[in-house]
N, C-alpha and C positions, 0 to 999 in steps of 0.2 A: 412508734413514733414516741417519743419521751415530751410530755406534756408538762414536765418540771416546771419551767417559767411561765404556763397563766396559773395565776393565782389567786385566791380571793382577795374581794375588797380589804378586806383586814390586814392579810398576809402584802399586798402589795401596799397599804402606808406604812406597815413596819418595814419594809424594805426598802422605799423611798428616805423613809426616816436615816432608816439606816448609813444608806447611801449619802445624802444630808451633813451625817453628824460628820463621813471620812473627810468628807471634803471635796465631795465629787456633784460634775453637774449633770441637773438630773434634766432632760428632755420627757415631755408631754406631749401625745398627741392622739385624739381618739378619732372612732369613726363606725361608720357598718361594718366596712371591709365586705361586703357582701361576695363576688365574685371577683375575688385578690386578681389584678393584671396587670401589664409592663406601669402603670400609672401608680397603682398604692406602693407598687414595692421602688420604686422611684422617689416618691414623693417620701419613704418611710427611708430610702439612702442617702436620701439631702439631710433628712431632719435629725440623721443617726450625728451627721455628723458634726452637730449645733453644741453637741455634750460629751460626756462620758457613760453615760447610759438612755437608754430612750424604753420609755415603757408608754403602750398602745392598751388604751379603755374603745373596751368595743363594745358600742350595745346589742342589751341580751336581745331577743325576737321579739319578747310584746314593743322592747324600746323599737328595735324599723318595722312592724306595722304600725304603729303611733305616727312616725312620720313616711312612711315609705307607701303602703297600703295595703292593705288585705295578701297581696299575693308576694310580698316578700316580709323574710328575708327567702332567696333559694337557696344557704347554706348553714343551716342551722350553728348557735351561736356556740356551741362547743367544735364544733368543726373549722367554725372561723376563727375560732382562737388557736386553734391546735398548727393551723398554716398559718397563721401569723407567728407565732411563735418558734417555727421551726428556722422561721426568716434569721438569717446570719447579724442582722443590722439589728436584733428586737432584739431588748435586752428583756420583757415578762411585757407581760400579755393580762390584762384582769377584762371583767363583765363589769357594765355597772348597767341598772332595770330601769333609767328615769330618762325621761325627755332626751336632757339632756346635760351634761357630765360639769356641772354646774359644783354638784357638791365634793363632786372625785378633787376637781381642781380645789376647790377653796382646802379641801383640806391638805392635799399630796405641798401644793404651794412649791411646783417645780420651778426651776431657775429660765429655763426655757419652755414657753407654751406654741406648739407648730401647726397652722391651720393651711388650709389651699388660701390662694393669692386673690379668691373673687367674693372672701369672706369681705366685709363691710368692718372698718373696726371696732364701730361702738358694735356689732353686733358677735362678736367674737365672747362667745363663755367664757366667765372665769378671767378675762382680761383685768379688768382692776382690781380682779384680788391678786396675779399674779407678778401685776406690775406694782402695787402697794404694797410689795414684798420686799423688791428689788431684783425681780427678774424680769422676763423680755418679754414680747410679740414678735415670728421672724414666719411671715407671710410666703409659701412656696410655691413657684409661680405653676400652674396647668402643665401635668406634660400632656405635645402632643401626636397619635402618629397615630400610620395607618391603620384602619382594624375595616375587616373584611374586605377588604380592593376597594375600597373608597381611596375619596380625599381626606387629607389631613383631618384632624378633629380631636378635640378635647376628650383623653380619655376617660369615662365612666360608668361606673357596674351601669347605672340606668338606661345609658348609650349604646351597652353591649349588651342588653335586656331588649330593649326598640328593635333593633339592629338583628337577633334573632325573632323573634316574632315572625319579621317581616320576612325573613329566610321561609320559616311555617306556614306560611299562612298564605302562599302560592299558588 
């Protein structure tokens, strides 16, 4: 598996700068992406349609533990980045170690910042910087699907982990 499009932060900054200098529209999103599922892949495909290149910033293992608790992540950061980088719709992946991607977004200033529709506009990290630079924020509706043979529900890693734990504790 090639990981050539998994970039260090510094390399990711240069990559984005180069794309912008060539007039390419850069789309940015971020997340833990712990157990990749169809909600993630559909979300990323929708994000990619908003520009010429999609960069995904992945929370480091330390960052995920701080956000989700000591049992997370399930999949280590390098492996999460590798899986995301293998997706055709993802042009580059980088890993950040802070609780939020605030510094990354402020440095990259993508043309489009993508988040799930569950986010309140005032809670979107980097929104002010992106909009001040002339960019926009796009919210993508959550993906609903039948999981583990149950009723349709919003796909999320936390929900999948909870369902799996139920199966193993019966």
